[in-house]
C-alpha positions as CSV (number, residue, x, y, z in Angstrom):
1,M,135.0,79.7,-15.7
2,D,138.4,81.2,-15.1
3,R,139.8,81.0,-11.6
4,K,140.6,84.2,-9.8
5,K,144.3,85.0,-9.8
6,R,146.0,84.5,-6.4
7,I,147.6,87.8,-5.4
8,G,149.8,88.1,-2.3
9,L,149.3,91.4,-0.5
10,A,152.2,92.0,1.9
11,M,152.2,95.0,4.2
12,C,155.2,96.5,5.9
13,G,155.5,99.4,8.4
14,S,154.7,102.8,6.9
15,Y,151.4,103.0,8.9
16,C,150.5,106.5,7.6
17,T,149.6,104.9,4.3
18,Y,147.4,102.0,5.7
19,A,144.1,103.8,5.2
20,E,144.8,104.3,1.5
21,V,146.3,100.8,1.0
22,F,143.3,99.2,2.7
23,Y,140.9,101.2,0.5
24,H,142.5,99.9,-2.7
25,A,143.1,96.4,-1.3
26,E,139.3,96.1,-0.8
27,K,138.9,96.8,-4.5
28,L,141.5,94.3,-5.3
29,A,139.7,91.6,-3.2
30,E,136.7,92.0,-5.5
31,K,138.7,90.8,-8.5
32,Y,141.5,88.6,-7.0
33,D,142.0,85.9,-4.4
34,I,144.0,87.8,-1.9
35,V,146.7,86.1,0.3
36,P,147.5,88.4,3.2
37,I,151.0,88.8,4.6
38,M,152.3,91.2,7.2
39,S,155.8,91.8,8.4
40,D,156.3,91.0,12.1
41,T,156.7,94.7,12.8
42,A,153.4,95.5,11.0
43,A,151.6,92.6,12.8
44,E,152.8,93.6,16.2
45,T,153.0,97.4,16.3
46,D,150.2,99.8,17.3
47,S,150.5,103.4,16.1
48,R,148.4,106.5,15.9
49,F,147.1,105.1,12.7
50,G,145.5,102.1,14.4
51,T,146.3,99.0,16.3
52,A,148.0,95.9,14.8
53,S,145.0,93.8,15.7
54,E,142.7,96.2,13.9
55,H,144.8,96.0,10.8
56,M,145.0,92.2,11.1
57,R,141.2,92.0,11.3
58,R,140.8,94.1,8.2
59,L,143.1,91.9,6.2
60,I,141.3,88.8,7.4
61,A,137.9,90.4,6.5
62,L,139.0,91.4,3.0
63,S,140.7,88.1,2.2
64,G,138.8,85.5,4.2
65,K,142.2,84.0,5.2
66,R,144.6,83.9,8.1
67,V,147.4,86.5,7.8
68,I,150.9,85.1,7.1
69,T,153.2,86.6,9.7
70,T,156.3,84.3,10.0
71,I,159.1,83.2,7.7
72,A,158.0,79.6,8.0
73,E,154.4,80.5,6.9
74,A,155.7,82.5,3.9
75,E,158.2,80.0,2.5
76,P,155.6,77.7,0.9
77,L,154.5,80.6,-1.3
78,G,157.3,79.4,-3.6
79,P,156.8,76.1,-5.2
80,A,154.1,74.6,-2.8
81,L,151.5,77.4,-2.8
82,P,152.5,79.7,-5.7
83,L,151.0,83.1,-6.3
84,D,150.2,84.7,-9.6
85,A,151.7,88.0,-8.4
86,L,152.8,89.5,-5.1
87,I,152.4,93.2,-4.2
88,I,154.2,94.7,-1.2
89,A,152.1,97.7,-0.2
90,P,153.3,99.6,1.6
91,C,157.0,98.7,1.2
92,T,159.3,100.6,3.6
93,G,162.8,101.8,2.8
94,N,164.1,99.1,5.2
95,S,162.3,96.4,3.3
96,L,163.5,97.9,-0.1
97,A,167.1,97.6,1.2
98,K,166.6,94.0,2.2
99,L,165.0,93.1,-1.1
100,A,167.8,94.9,-3.0
101,H,170.5,93.0,-1.1
102,G,168.9,89.6,-0.8
103,I,168.2,89.7,2.9
104,T,165.5,87.3,4.0
105,D,164.6,88.0,7.6
106,S,160.8,88.6,7.7
107,S,157.6,87.1,6.4
108,V,157.5,89.8,3.6
109,T,161.1,89.3,2.4
110,M,160.7,85.5,2.5
111,A,157.4,85.7,0.6
112,A,159.2,87.8,-2.1
113,K,162.1,85.4,-2.3
114,A,159.9,82.4,-2.5
115,H,157.7,84.1,-5.0
116,L,160.5,85.3,-7.3
117,R,161.8,81.7,-7.5
118,N,158.8,81.0,-9.6
119,G,159.6,83.8,-12.1
120,R,156.3,85.6,-11.4
121,P,155.8,89.3,-10.9
122,L,156.7,91.1,-7.6
123,I,155.1,94.6,-7.4
124,I,156.5,97.2,-5.0
125,A,154.4,100.1,-3.8
126,F,156.9,101.8,-1.5
127,S,156.6,104.7,0.9
128,T,159.9,106.0,2.3
129,N,161.1,109.3,3.7
130,D,164.5,108.8,2.1
131,G,163.6,107.7,-1.5
132,L,165.7,110.5,-2.9
133,S,168.6,109.9,-0.6
134,G,169.4,106.6,1.2
135,S,166.9,104.4,-0.5
136,A,167.6,105.8,-4.0
137,E,170.3,103.2,-4.7
138,N,168.1,100.3,-3.6
139,I,165.2,101.6,-5.8
140,G,167.6,101.6,-8.7
141,K,168.8,98.1,-8.1
142,L,165.3,96.8,-7.9
143,L,164.2,98.7,-11.0
144,N,166.8,96.7,-13.0
145,R,165.8,93.3,-11.5
146,R,163.8,90.8,-13.6
147,N,160.2,90.3,-12.7
148,V,160.2,93.3,-10.3
149,Y,157.7,96.1,-11.1
150,F,156.9,99.3,-9.3
151,V,153.6,101.1,-8.7
152,P,154.4,104.5,-10.1
153,F,155.6,106.9,-7.4
154,R,156.1,110.6,-6.7
155,Q,157.2,113.0,-4.0
156,D,154.5,112.9,-1.4
157,D,155.4,116.2,0.4
158,P,158.1,118.1,-1.4
159,E,158.0,121.1,1.0
160,K,158.2,119.3,4.4
161,K,159.9,116.0,3.3
162,P,161.9,116.9,0.1
163,R,163.5,113.4,-0.1
164,S,160.4,111.4,0.5
165,L,158.8,109.2,-2.2
166,Q,155.5,107.3,-2.1
167,A,153.7,105.0,-4.5
168,V,150.5,106.3,-6.1
169,F,148.3,103.7,-4.4
170,P,145.3,104.2,-6.7
171,L,147.5,102.7,-9.5
172,M,148.0,99.4,-7.6
173,E,145.5,97.4,-9.7
174,D,146.7,98.9,-13.0
175,T,150.3,98.0,-12.1
176,I,149.3,94.4,-11.1
177,E,147.5,94.0,-14.4
178,A,150.5,95.3,-16.4
179,A,153.0,93.2,-14.4
180,L,150.9,90.1,-15.1
181,R,151.5,90.9,-18.8
182,G,155.2,91.3,-18.1
183,E,155.0,95.1,-18.5
184,Q,156.0,98.0,-16.2
185,L,153.1,100.6,-15.9
186,Q,154.3,103.9,-17.4
187,P,155.1,106.6,-16.6
188,I,156.9,105.2,-13.5
189,L,157.5,108.8,-12.2
190,A,154.0,110.3,-11.5
191,V,153.3,113.9,-11.2
């Protein structure tokens, strides 16, 4: 019998996307062994979209594991406790910038750095209000990086937020499957 693939699920701020991310993460947990990770901001911030402790409980319930929330806890995801793939969903514009510029100052960025050392796929499902302005350069840098894949994305509200981009979260599983084969799911720009 084949073992379930170990997939890291790292969550950053963008709380407005949590309901959708959790919905799809529960489906992922049926197929994969999920290793939950939260940035310190995500693990500590209550918002109108729920409390940090509620989000933490949901991750524990779907994975059956304690949530990784510190740099020290995330570092072993490199050579000691390797993952088959790591998805950051949602990935904020702030985390995109850190990933693009090699800044490792959170559990999520450390998990990504440690994971990429193993040459395995990092999947980014971002949600950022400045995807077509400030974050555009960082998206471009990461699009050209080896072993980095994107969940296809689109403008989430062109009328009210004309520069905002968001991953098409229902495509998370398909993107993971493609990335595990070394392929970028296409088209990357969804309509």
